[in-house]
Backbone bond lengths (Angstrom), bond angles and torsions (degrees), N, CA, C in turn:
res aa  C-N    CA-C-N  psi(-1)  N-CA   C-N-CA  omega(-1)  CA-C   N-CA-C  phi
1 M - - - 1.381 - - 1.629 104.83 -
2 N 1.317 114.07 146.49 1.504 116.42 -179.32 1.550 103.08 -83.85
3 Q 1.356 110.20 110.72 1.510 116.84 -177.71 1.503 115.81 -66.06
4 E 1.363 114.04 -37.33 1.460 120.08 173.67 1.518 112.28 -54.55
5 L 1.380 117.20 -48.06 1.398 120.36 -177.05 1.576 109.97 -71.88
6 V 1.287 117.12 -32.23 1.422 119.68 174.92 1.536 110.81 -62.24
7 R 1.267 116.78 -46.42 1.596 123.32 176.23 1.495 109.90 -57.76
8 H 1.418 117.02 -42.63 1.467 120.86 -177.36 1.550 108.21 -56.59
9 W 1.340 116.58 -51.24 1.419 119.09 -173.80 1.590 111.60 -77.39
10 Q 1.285 112.16 -29.61 1.548 110.68 178.81 1.583 106.97 -67.26
11 N 1.390 115.63 -37.99 1.436 116.68 -179.57 1.532 109.50 -60.80
12 I 1.221 117.67 -44.45 1.506 121.61 -178.38 1.395 114.32 -59.40
13 Y 1.370 117.14 -41.68 1.478 119.97 -175.43 1.609 111.89 -83.62
14 T 1.351 116.29 -19.69 1.412 116.82 172.51 1.558 114.68 -86.14
15 A 1.424 115.63 -24.15 1.450 117.26 -175.95 1.492 108.34 -85.39
16 K 1.346 120.53 -25.90 1.448 119.71 -174.11 1.511 114.76 -127.39
17 Q 1.271 116.76 153.43 1.436 121.13 171.56 1.532 111.07 -72.43
18 P 1.346 122.39 145.92 1.475 120.47 -177.50 1.620 110.95 -55.56
19 T 1.346 116.75 -32.41 1.453 113.37 -177.31 1.506 113.97 -73.67
20 E 1.392 116.26 -8.11 1.545 120.47 176.71 1.467 107.77 -90.64
21 L 1.305 124.14 -7.79 1.459 122.65 -172.83 1.505 107.08 -86.26
22 S 1.426 116.33 149.20 1.405 123.40 -168.41 1.517 109.80 -65.28
23 W 1.285 115.77 -30.55 1.460 122.32 -173.92 1.557 112.47 -86.40
24 F 1.323 117.57 -4.72 1.433 118.35 -175.71 1.468 114.15 -58.31
25 Q 1.379 115.24 136.18 1.458 121.11 172.79 1.572 111.59 -126.96
26 A 1.246 120.47 126.11 1.413 120.96 170.09 1.524 115.99 -62.97
27 Q 1.373 111.56 -37.36 1.485 122.77 172.28 1.489 111.00 -125.15
28 A 1.263 119.60 126.13 1.484 119.69 178.96 1.480 107.37 -86.94
29 E 1.289 117.44 68.56 1.493 124.66 -170.71 1.551 115.13 -57.21
30 T 1.314 113.30 -53.73 1.452 117.98 -169.89 1.588 106.32 -68.22
31 S 1.371 111.10 -44.89 1.529 115.19 -178.62 1.607 108.44 -58.50
32 L 1.374 113.01 -48.44 1.454 114.91 -179.85 1.545 117.43 -59.78
33 Q 1.394 113.80 -34.80 1.459 116.98 174.75 1.489 112.27 -64.36
34 L 1.388 117.12 -41.80 1.391 120.74 -178.57 1.582 111.19 -61.98
35 I 1.340 112.20 -49.29 1.407 119.02 179.72 1.496 110.67 -59.76
36 E 1.326 121.94 -41.09 1.421 124.44 177.59 1.474 110.54 -61.29
37 S 1.373 118.56 -34.62 1.459 120.04 176.30 1.459 113.11 -65.09
38 A 1.289 120.55 -21.09 1.475 124.16 -179.98 1.467 117.19 -76.09
39 R 1.365 111.58 -17.37 1.507 120.92 179.71 1.491 115.30 51.85
40 L 1.281 115.07 48.55 1.455 118.56 -174.40 1.574 110.64 -76.11
41 T 1.219 120.69 154.15 1.381 126.91 175.38 1.611 108.99 -88.39
42 A 1.334 121.41 160.18 1.371 122.75 -173.73 1.581 116.34 -61.05
43 D 1.306 113.84 -24.63 1.423 120.63 -177.75 1.637 111.81 -89.85
44 A 1.353 111.36 7.20 1.528 114.70 177.03 1.424 111.21 -63.40
45 Q 1.420 112.87 141.94 1.574 118.28 170.72 1.516 109.23 -85.39
46 I 1.319 113.82 119.73 1.428 122.15 178.98 1.456 113.50 -116.25
47 I 1.383 119.87 135.29 1.465 121.18 169.76 1.546 111.66 -119.77
48 D 1.279 118.98 134.28 1.416 126.99 172.32 1.554 111.11 -103.61
49 V 1.284 116.75 103.09 1.441 118.40 -170.12 1.571 102.72 -89.33
50 G 1.392 111.98 131.65 1.482 115.25 -175.29 1.502 114.24 73.21
51 G 1.319 114.69 17.48 1.506 117.61 -170.11 1.560 112.28 -65.05
52 G 1.218 120.07 -23.71 1.470 129.49 169.08 1.563 110.89 44.93
53 A 1.274 114.88 -116.35 1.516 122.71 -178.70 1.554 109.09 -99.10
54 S 1.330 121.00 10.01 1.426 123.72 -175.31 1.445 110.10 -63.43
55 V 1.468 115.01 149.90 1.480 121.33 -177.83 1.563 108.66 -88.67
56 L 1.243 116.77 3.62 1.507 121.58 -176.21 1.649 106.98 -56.81
57 V 1.262 111.17 -44.78 1.483 119.19 -175.83 1.650 111.30 -59.91
58 D 1.303 115.99 -32.16 1.442 128.60 177.89 1.575 108.46 -62.75
59 H 1.267 108.56 -48.85 1.534 115.86 -178.31 1.464 110.91 -70.26
60 L 1.296 119.35 -37.13 1.438 121.04 179.20 1.550 109.85 -68.54
61 L 1.270 116.47 -42.50 1.475 119.08 176.17 1.618 109.50 -55.38
62 M 1.359 113.76 -46.28 1.420 122.22 -177.14 1.515 111.35 -62.16
63 Q 1.386 116.98 -31.37 1.390 121.15 179.99 1.523 113.36 -84.80
64 G 1.423 117.39 -1.63 1.383 118.77 167.27 1.513 115.60 103.94
65 F 1.421 115.75 1.79 1.390 119.24 -177.41 1.560 111.08 -69.66
66 E 1.369 117.57 140.93 1.419 121.63 -166.70 1.475 113.97 -106.98
67 H 1.400 117.80 -19.88 1.463 120.36 -172.49 1.509 108.97 -129.83
68 I 1.302 117.73 83.66 1.487 124.06 -177.15 1.474 111.51 -111.38
69 T 1.212 120.21 126.41 1.478 127.11 168.57 1.431 110.96 -105.51
70 V 1.331 120.22 134.09 1.515 126.03 171.32 1.391 107.71 -120.33
71 L 1.315 116.06 120.69 1.455 127.27 178.37 1.417 113.47 -108.29
72 D 1.367 118.94 138.47 1.415 125.76 177.02 1.507 112.60 -154.97
73 L 1.275 123.50 151.01 1.495 131.44 172.62 1.455 105.64 -68.02
74 A 1.343 120.95 -38.80 1.466 121.45 -166.13 1.460 111.69 -102.18
75 E 1.308 121.91 109.66 1.419 123.60 172.44 1.482 116.94 -48.32
76 A 1.358 112.07 -37.98 1.590 117.57 -178.91 1.452 110.87 -60.31
77 A 1.436 116.43 -34.69 1.448 121.60 -177.52 1.512 111.13 -64.68
78 L 1.381 112.73 -44.51 1.524 117.55 -178.71 1.432 110.37 -71.67
79 Q 1.271 122.01 -28.18 1.464 127.63 -176.92 1.598 104.64 -71.43
80 R 1.348 119.75 -32.67 1.512 119.78 172.52 1.472 112.58 -64.13
81 S 1.275 120.23 -40.91 1.438 125.03 175.28 1.498 110.95 -63.85
82 Q 1.249 116.23 -47.04 1.558 124.14 -178.59 1.451 111.98 -57.91
83 Q 1.490 111.29 -46.13 1.464 111.93 174.57 1.497 116.77 -67.23
84 R 1.357 114.77 -31.95 1.432 115.18 -178.35 1.563 111.88 -70.23
85 L 1.365 114.53 -35.72 1.463 121.13 -177.33 1.434 112.01 -76.97
86 G 1.393 118.43 -26.51 1.446 120.68 -179.64 1.599 108.96 65.29
87 V 1.310 117.98 -140.32 1.475 123.26 -177.28 1.599 111.78 -51.25
88 N 1.371 115.16 -31.63 1.411 120.76 -174.70 1.524 112.15 -64.28
89 A 1.424 112.66 -19.53 1.480 117.30 -179.45 1.439 112.04 -62.49
90 D 1.322 118.55 -21.76 1.439 119.47 -177.58 1.603 113.13 -73.15
91 Q 1.223 115.16 -10.56 1.525 125.40 174.25 1.495 115.70 -76.43
92 V 1.373 117.03 -12.28 1.402 123.59 -167.49 1.528 107.43 -118.09
93 N 1.335 115.53 144.87 1.448 124.53 175.98 1.546 104.30 -88.67
94 W 1.268 123.54 115.96 1.375 129.30 -179.92 1.628 108.10 -100.07
95 L 1.266 113.57 132.20 1.504 117.94 -171.70 1.501 108.50 -135.93
96 V 1.378 117.50 108.88 1.480 122.05 177.32 1.552 104.55 -91.74
97 A 1.340 114.73 107.22 1.479 117.84 -177.55 1.568 108.96 -167.19
98 N 1.409 107.71 162.31 1.527 114.04 161.48 1.442 111.38 -84.19
99 V 1.388 121.23 127.93 1.474 120.01 -176.64 1.432 112.55 -56.34
100 L 1.282 119.61 -29.67 1.528 128.99 179.86 1.511 111.76 -60.48
101 D 1.355 116.00 -30.02 1.484 122.25 -172.66 1.521 114.30 -101.56
102 V 1.256 121.26 -8.74 1.393 121.13 -169.12 1.508 109.20 -79.87
103 N 1.359 116.34 137.08 1.498 122.95 177.13 1.519 109.92 -89.02
104 F 1.332 116.12 78.00 1.439 123.52 177.49 1.524 109.76 -64.20
105 S 1.339 121.08 144.29 1.366 122.95 165.95 1.575 108.74 -68.66
106 A 1.320 113.04 153.05 1.498 119.85 177.35 1.506 107.14 -66.40
107 A 1.348 114.66 139.69 1.459 124.30 179.70 1.515 114.04 42.35
108 Q 1.338 111.51 56.03 1.487 123.36 -177.57 1.467 114.22 -83.95
109 F 1.313 117.05 -35.42 1.493 120.80 -164.08 1.470 113.67 -120.05
110 D 1.326 122.30 143.07 1.480 131.03 168.96 1.456 110.44 -83.94
111 L 1.267 120.84 -28.73 1.476 121.95 179.43 1.587 111.46 -146.47
112 W 1.246 112.32 134.68 1.530 118.59 178.99 1.576 104.14 -117.75
113 H 1.292 117.25 112.25 1.388 119.01 178.43 1.532 112.22 -106.17
114 D 1.266 121.51 141.64 1.432 126.47 -176.34 1.572 109.72 -154.37
115 R 1.349 110.70 108.21 1.436 120.97 177.57 1.435 110.09 -109.67
116 A 1.377 119.44 91.00 1.463 126.92 170.38 1.601 111.71 79.67
117 V 1.368 119.04 36.85 1.377 121.40 158.18 1.518 114.83 -102.95
118 F 1.237 115.65 -44.17 1.478 121.83 -177.99 1.517 108.42 -52.35
119 H 1.378 120.35 -42.80 1.510 117.62 -176.70 1.523 117.22 -69.94
120 F 1.384 117.58 -3.29 1.343 118.41 171.99 1.584 115.71 -86.69
121 L 1.356 109.97 -4.36 1.472 116.24 -179.30 1.563 108.87 -87.91
122 I 1.272 117.66 102.95 1.503 118.68 -167.10 1.492 113.18 -103.67
123 T 1.316 120.98 -3.82 1.403 124.41 175.89 1.434 109.50 -106.51
124 E 1.406 118.44 153.83 1.405 121.02 -178.58 1.559 109.32 -69.80
125 Q 1.303 117.99 -29.97 1.404 118.56 176.29 1.504 118.33 -65.30
126 E 1.367 112.80 -37.06 1.426 118.76 175.89 1.550 108.92 -67.95
127 R 1.337 119.17 -40.55 1.413 121.70 -176.85 1.539 113.60 -65.42
128 Q 1.386 110.16 -39.89 1.452 115.38 178.39 1.576 112.43 -70.87
129 Q 1.261 115.50 -32.72 1.515 117.39 168.14 1.479 115.45 -59.59
130 Y 1.349 115.46 -43.10 1.422 121.08 177.38 1.453 108.51 -58.96
131 L 1.419 114.68 -54.00 1.461 118.70 -177.72 1.481 113.39 -48.62
132 A 1.318 112.28 -47.02 1.525 121.23 -176.19 1.574 110.33 -61.96
133 Q 1.343 114.41 -39.82 1.434 119.31 177.22 1.558 112.40 -61.69
134 V 1.305 113.96 -44.41 1.439 121.24 -179.68 1.539 111.52 -58.70
135 L 1.365 110.18 -55.70 1.447 120.41 -178.16 1.585 112.22 -60.83
136 H 1.316 120.14 -28.98 1.449 127.50 179.65 1.482 106.71 -72.91
137 A 1.443 115.67 -48.96 1.410 119.88 -162.03 1.462 112.50 -86.80
138 L 1.335 119.77 -24.20 1.485 123.28 -179.12 1.492 113.71 -80.25
139 K 1.312 114.36 138.22 1.460 117.37 171.00 1.554 111.15 -71.93
140 S 1.364 116.94 162.78 1.429 119.68 166.99 1.417 112.88 -66.31
141 G 1.388 117.13 126.64 1.504 118.52 -171.62 1.452 113.03 94.90
142 A 1.319 120.73 -9.14 1.431 126.09 -178.63 1.534 112.42 -77.50
143 Y 1.298 116.34 166.58 1.520 120.80 -175.76 1.559 117.56 -115.39
144 L 1.274 112.23 144.52 1.485 119.49 173.67 1.508 109.99 -114.63
145 A 1.231 116.78 114.39 1.509 121.42 -179.30 1.529 103.83 -111.14
146 I 1.318 119.15 115.20 1.468 121.20 -171.90 1.515 109.15 -140.22
147 S 1.428 115.17 138.54 1.423 123.51 178.58 1.534 109.66 -129.00
148 T 1.328 112.83 138.57 1.481 113.45 173.92 1.649 108.25 -139.29
149 F 1.210 116.08 177.21 1.473 120.64 172.48 1.501 106.91 -63.02
150 A 1.268 121.63 138.03 1.496 125.65 -176.94 1.514 106.85 -75.28
151 E 1.295 115.63 166.72 1.490 125.83 -175.29 1.549 111.59 -58.91
152 D 1.316 110.59 -29.95 1.497 115.41 176.23 1.558 113.07 -106.50
153 G 1.294 112.01 21.90 1.510 115.43 -179.69 1.610 110.67 -92.52
154 A 1.318 108.54 -165.63 1.494 118.44 -175.07 1.583 110.17 -61.40
155 L 1.344 114.39 145.53 1.437 122.05 178.37 1.600 113.92 -77.42
156 K 1.437 110.28 -26.51 1.368 117.95 -175.72 1.575 115.86 -136.82
157 C 1.267 119.45 153.98 1.427 121.73 178.79 1.620 102.49 -137.35
158 S 1.454 111.44 125.61 1.423 113.51 175.57 1.493 114.91 57.79
159 G 1.270 112.90 29.62 1.485 119.05 -179.51 1.563 114.89 79.90
160 L 1.191 120.33 5.62 1.383 125.84 -176.91 1.582 111.35 -111.32
161 D 1.415 117.01 140.35 1.454 114.11 177.61 1.555 108.54 -72.94
162 V 1.356 109.41 155.50 1.417 118.64 -176.43 1.595 108.77 -130.80
163 Q 1.250 114.74 149.97 1.598 120.78 169.30 1.541 109.60 -94.23
164 R 1.292 114.16 112.92 1.476 118.16 179.54 1.568 111.81 -81.46
165 Y 1.426 114.75 154.71 1.358 114.51 -178.59 1.578 107.26 -147.79
166 S 1.303 111.82 147.78 1.580 119.88 165.61 1.601 106.39 -84.18
167 P 1.260 114.70 160.31 1.472 118.54 173.74 1.628 107.82 -48.23
168 Q 1.219 112.51 -53.63 1.488 119.02 -175.27 1.544 113.86 -58.50
169 Q 1.438 112.92 -35.77 1.486 111.68 177.61 1.639 109.53 -73.51
170 L 1.252 118.28 -25.90 1.444 117.99 174.88 1.527 109.21 -69.29
171 I 1.319 115.34 -37.98 1.512 117.09 177.47 1.539 112.37 -67.11
172 D 1.304 111.84 -41.69 1.536 116.99 176.36 1.460 113.97 -60.04
173 F 1.407 117.40 -40.42 1.437 118.97 -178.73 1.449 110.07 -68.96
174 F 1.357 122.27 -50.97 1.408 121.88 -176.74 1.493 119.26 -72.27
175 G 1.362 110.25 -19.96 1.504 118.84 164.93 1.437 118.01 88.76
176 S 1.354 115.86 132.85 1.520 123.62 178.66 1.550 107.86 -74.41
177 I 1.296 116.97 -13.15 1.553 119.07 179.43 1.555 106.08 -73.13
178 E 1.354 111.89 -42.00 1.550 117.64 -173.00 1.580 113.24 -88.28
179 F 1.365 114.14 -26.83 1.534 117.82 -161.45 1.432 107.45 -136.20
180 D 1.357 119.85 145.97 1.492 126.50 161.29 1.493 104.49 -97.23
181 V 1.364 115.88 144.71 1.440 127.30 172.66 1.465 113.10 -83.06
182 I 1.379 117.04 115.96 1.441 121.82 176.24 1.533 113.90 -95.47
183 H 1.347 115.92 -46.60 1.453 121.59 171.45 1.499 111.01 -145.97
184 Q 1.338 115.51 152.83 1.435 123.76 174.90 1.530 107.15 -145.11
185 G 1.275 115.41 151.32 1.548 114.60 172.77 1.552 106.80 176.59
186 K 1.435 113.61 -163.88 1.406 123.81 -179.53 1.563 106.39 -131.83
187 A 1.276 109.58 155.56 1.520 118.75 178.60 1.536 107.08 -143.29
188 L 1.356 114.20 150.78 1.321 124.58 172.82 1.592 111.92 -105.59
189 H 1.265 117.20 124.00 1.534 116.40 175.06 1.510 112.09 -112.80
190 M 1.321 110.39 131.98 1.498 115.12 -175.35 1.582 105.62 -99.37
191 T 1.283 113.49 119.32 1.528 121.89 179.94 1.530 109.81 -70.39
192 P 1.383 115.52 158.72 1.418 115.99 178.79 1.361 119.39 -53.28
193 V 1.404 121.09 -26.67 1.502 121.12 174.06 1.478 117.22 -90.58
194 G 1.373 113.43 7.74 1.461 118.09 175.68 1.466 121.41 92.59
195 N 1.373 113.58 8.27 1.535 119.20 173.37 1.562 108.86 -84.74
196 Q 1.331 112.27 152.62 1.379 121.21 -176.83 1.519 106.27 -101.70
197 Q 1.350 113.93 136.38 1.473 121.38 175.71 1.615 106.65 -123.33
198 K 1.427 112.60 131.58 1.394 118.20 -176.22 1.589 110.37 -92.37
199 F 1.192 120.21 130.23 1.539 125.74 -177.96 1.506 108.79 -118.60
200 S 1.355 116.08 152.75 1.420 124.38 170.97 1.660 102.49 -118.43
201 Y 1.237 118.65 144.27 1.488 120.35 -179.59 1.516 108.31 -141.30
202 V 1.369 115.13 154.38 1.396 123.57 170.99 1.512 110.03 -142.51
203 L 1.378 117.50 151.21 1.543 119.66 161.63 1.496 100.14 -126.54
204 L 1.433 105.65 124.42 1.433 118.30 179.39 1.575 108.85 -119.03
205 R 1.250 117.13 154.50 1.458 121.09 175.69 1.526 111.73 -122.81
206 K 1.274 114.07 125.59 1.462 121.86 -174.67 1.590 111.57 -68.12
207 K 1.308 115.31 132.05 1.458 121.28 -175.61 1.555 108.49 -73.88
């Protein structure tokens, strides 16, 4: 694991409250809409990549999902969610890891959700590693819900360079050979200080 990157995110989550972070959402509306479109059963295996201190896991638990994994580089981020959830945190599998390094089981997940991790992968090697992980870990017929900064969005996030995408560019990268397109679109996120962030998103189904 890249320890410099780990320290970067650890410092962010220890220095600020989750509600002070630019990506904070009181309601993970777009993500929840995409997940609802997948029409998963309660026993579906779900992973939230880069879930950190996101409230998405809260909503998934309230909807009755029984097998949720939340992965993040920063242990401090996951601890924020664990503290918020209290005893309900025991219902979640918490994984401190770099998504590129995890030895996932083959066909492990019914849904892979990623809001703003993929866009931090700025080399082709990293992107291909990510794609390989997704293809390995998703079952046939499973879903990939992914959001990144839009092609006309910000160039950086938390001081790090990002690779921006249009919905079509995300579709082109993940490939029509491997996935069917279920939904695509754009969304505006309002940061806690009132700035707008432009996102692209897609929901894809693995063939």
